[in-house]
C-alpha positions in Angstrom: -0.7 14.7 -72.6 -0.7 16.2 -69.1 -4.5 16.8 -69.3 -5.2 13.2 -70.3 -3.1 11.9 -67.5 -4.8 14.2 -65.0 -8.3 13.2 -66.2 -7.3 9.5 -66.0 -6.0 10.0 -62.4 -9.2 11.8 -61.4 -11.5 9.1 -62.9 -9.6 6.3 -61.1 -9.8 8.2 -57.8 -13.5 8.7 -58.2 -14.0 5.0 -58.9 -11.9 4.0 -55.8 -13.8 6.4 -53.5 -17.1 5.2 -54.9 -16.2 1.6 -54.2 -15.1 2.5 -50.6 -18.4 4.3 -50.1 -20.3 1.3 -51.4 -18.5 -1.0 -48.9 -19.1 1.4 -46.0 -22.8 1.7 -46.9 -23.1 -2.1 -47.0 -21.5 -2.4 -43.5 -23.7 0.4 -42.1 -26.8 -1.1 -43.6 -25.9 -4.4 -41.9 -25.8 -6.5 -45.0 -22.2 -7.6 -44.4 -19.4 -7.5 -41.9 -16.2 -5.6 -42.4 -14.3 -8.9 -42.7 -16.7 -10.1 -45.4 -16.6 -6.8 -47.3 -13.2 -7.7 -48.8 -12.2 -11.3 -49.5 -9.0 -12.4 -47.8 -5.9 -12.6 -50.0 -4.2 -16.0 -49.9 -0.5 -15.1 -49.9 0.6 -18.7 -50.0 -1.1 -19.1 -53.4 0.7 -16.1 -54.8 4.2 -17.1 -53.6 6.4 -19.9 -55.0 7.1 -22.7 -52.5 10.9 -22.1 -52.4 10.3 -18.5 -51.2 8.0 -19.3 -48.4 9.6 -19.3 -44.9 8.0 -20.9 -41.8 8.8 -19.3 -38.4 9.3 -21.7 -35.5 9.1 -20.5 -31.9 11.6 -22.2 -29.6 10.8 -21.6 -25.9 14.0 -20.8 -24.1 12.8 -19.6 -20.8 11.2 -16.3 -19.9 8.8 -14.8 -22.5 9.0 -11.0 -23.2 5.2 -11.1 -23.9 4.1 -12.3 -20.5 3.5 -9.8 -17.7 6.3 -9.2 -15.3 6.0 -11.1 -12.0 7.8 -9.4 -9.2 10.0 -11.9 -7.2 9.5 -12.0 -3.4 12.1 -10.1 -1.5 14.3 -12.2 0.7 13.7 -11.9 4.4 16.6 -10.5 6.4 17.0 -12.3 9.6 16.9 -10.3 12.8 20.2 -9.8 14.6 21.2 -12.9 16.4 22.2 -12.3 20.1 25.9 -13.0 20.8 26.3 -16.1 23.0 27.4 -19.7 22.9 24.9 -20.6 20.1 26.2 -17.8 17.9 29.8 -18.7 18.2 29.5 -22.5 17.6 29.1 -22.5 13.8 29.4 -19.8 11.3 26.4 -19.4 9.0 27.2 -20.8 5.5 27.3 -18.5 2.4 23.9 -18.5 0.6 23.9 -20.3 -2.8 25.3 -17.5 -4.9 27.5 -18.0 -7.9 29.5 -15.8 -10.3 28.0 -15.7 -13.8 30.4 -13.2 -15.4 32.6 -10.1 -15.0 32.6 -7.0 -17.1 36.1 -5.7 -16.3 37.1 -2.1 -16.3 39.8 -0.3 -14.3 37.4 2.4 -13.3 34.1 0.7 -13.1 34.1 -3.2 -12.8 30.8 -5.0 -12.5 30.0 -8.6 -11.9 26.9 -10.6 -12.8 25.9 -12.8 -9.8 23.3 -15.6 -9.7 21.2 -15.4 -6.6 19.5 -18.3 -4.7 16.0 -17.5 -6.0 17.2 -18.1 -9.6 17.5 -14.5 -10.6 20.7 -12.6 -11.3 21.9 -9.2 -10.5 24.6 -6.8 -11.6 26.8 -5.8 -8.7 29.5 -3.2 -8.1 32.2 -3.0 -5.4 30.6 -1.8 -2.1 27.1 -3.0 -3.1 25.0 -5.2 -0.7 23.4 -8.4 -2.0 20.4 -9.9 -0.2 20.9 -7.4 2.5 23.7 -9.5 4.1 26.4 -10.0 1.5 28.9 -7.2 0.7 30.7 -7.2 -2.7 34.1 -6.2 -1.5 36.3 -6.4 -4.6 36.0 -7.3 -8.3 39.1 -8.5 -10.0 39.5 -9.8 -13.6 38.8 -13.4 -12.7 37.2 -13.4 -9.3 34.9 -11.5 -7.0 35.5 -11.2 -3.2 32.4 -11.0 -1.0 32.0 -10.6 2.7 29.3 -12.6 4.5 29.2 -12.3 8.3 32.8 -11.9 9.4 34.3 -14.1 6.7 35.4 -13.4 3.1 34.5 -15.7 0.2 36.0 -15.7 -3.3 33.7 -16.4 -6.2 35.4 -17.7 -9.4 
């Protein structure tokens, strides 16, 4: 019984290797292309309709398949000389907003939306945009310092 099974396996292997050799020879001889060597299998014809699933792509913003575009770095204004023009009006806080807080007693972090549309993860003591200092992160708010004033993001 074992001999018969072994002979059967060897004969089927020889047939398969011969067929592969025939296909390779036809391709090398230029009589057919690799795509034409084997007919395509139509999976839809083999599957019942209730088992077929159709995937739909819903665009929700950035695609992970597109190359990364580096955002331009914001320019930091040169120091403004102290004088009557500098003391008239304080510069307003850039359009930043709080997106979320990941609270921990030892290492709290905040997710802050920046004016260019991107967001960043900030820790206490970190500078944002080169001019905004993240002073303190509490459970429901973040205190930032811009210029000489403190602002609270909720």
